[in-house]
C-alpha positions in Angstrom: 5.6 0.1 15.4 2.7 1.2 13.3 3.3 0.9 9.5 2.0 4.4 8.8 4.4 5.9 11.3 7.3 3.9 9.8 6.4 5.0 6.3 6.2 8.6 7.5 9.7 8.4 9.1 11.1 6.8 6.0 9.7 9.5 3.8 10.7 12.4 6.0 14.3 11.2 6.4 14.7 9.7 3.0 15.5 6.3 4.5 14.8 3.0 2.7 11.6 1.3 3.9 13.4 -2.0 4.3 15.9 -0.4 6.8 13.1 1.2 8.9 10.6 -1.7 9.0 12.9 -4.8 8.8 11.2 -5.8 5.5 13.0 -8.3 3.4 15.1 -6.9 0.6 15.3 -9.3 -2.4 18.0 -8.9 -5.1 17.6 -11.2 -8.1 20.7 -11.6 -10.3 19.7 -13.3 -13.5 18.1 -16.6 -12.9 21.0 -18.1 -11.0 21.4 -16.0 -7.8 19.1 -14.5 -5.2 20.2 -12.5 -2.2 17.6 -11.9 0.6 18.4 -9.4 3.4 16.4 -9.3 6.7 15.6 -13.0 6.7 15.1 -14.7 10.1 15.6 -18.5 9.8 15.7 -21.4 7.4 12.7 -23.7 7.7 13.5 -26.2 4.9 16.5 -26.9 2.7 17.1 -29.2 -0.2 18.8 -28.9 -3.7 15.3 -28.3 -5.1 13.6 -26.1 -2.5 14.7 -23.6 0.2 12.1 -22.1 2.5 12.8 -19.4 5.1 11.0 -16.9 7.3 11.2 -13.1 7.2 9.6 -10.8 9.7 6.0 -11.4 8.5 6.1 -13.8 5.6 7.6 -17.0 4.4 9.7 -17.1 1.2 10.1 -20.3 -0.9 12.7 -20.6 -3.6 12.3 -23.6 -6.0 14.5 -24.9 -8.8 17.4 -27.2 -9.4 20.9 -27.4 -7.9 20.1 -24.9 -5.2 22.8 -24.2 -2.7 23.4 -21.6 0.0 26.4 -19.7 -1.2 26.6 -17.2 1.7 24.9 -16.9 5.1 25.0 -14.3 7.8 22.6 -13.5 10.7 20.5 -11.3 8.4 21.4 -12.2 4.8 21.2 -15.3 2.7 22.6 -15.8 -0.8 21.2 -18.7 -2.8 22.6 -19.9 -6.1 21.2 -22.4 -8.6 18.7 -22.6 -11.4 15.5 -20.9 -10.1 12.1 -21.5 -11.6 9.9 -20.1 -8.8 9.8 -17.5 -6.0 6.8 -17.7 -3.7 5.6 -15.7 -0.7 3.4 -17.3 1.9 
């Protein structure tokens, strides 16, 4: 669906844009936990780097002692010592 239409619907009904358009919602809790909603799949995983897809972008988390703490079909929680968050 067209982005302008989705933004208009979101504004009219007071709905969050991430719910309407399936955009990733990223919550960063300190430097040791990141929760990403609306992710699609994991492309790469190690204790130093986790790479996954969202609807239209790739997200890369880098750091040390990274681990997937919680995983559902649409949400991923990663814990560890983060030093970089990239979008590609």
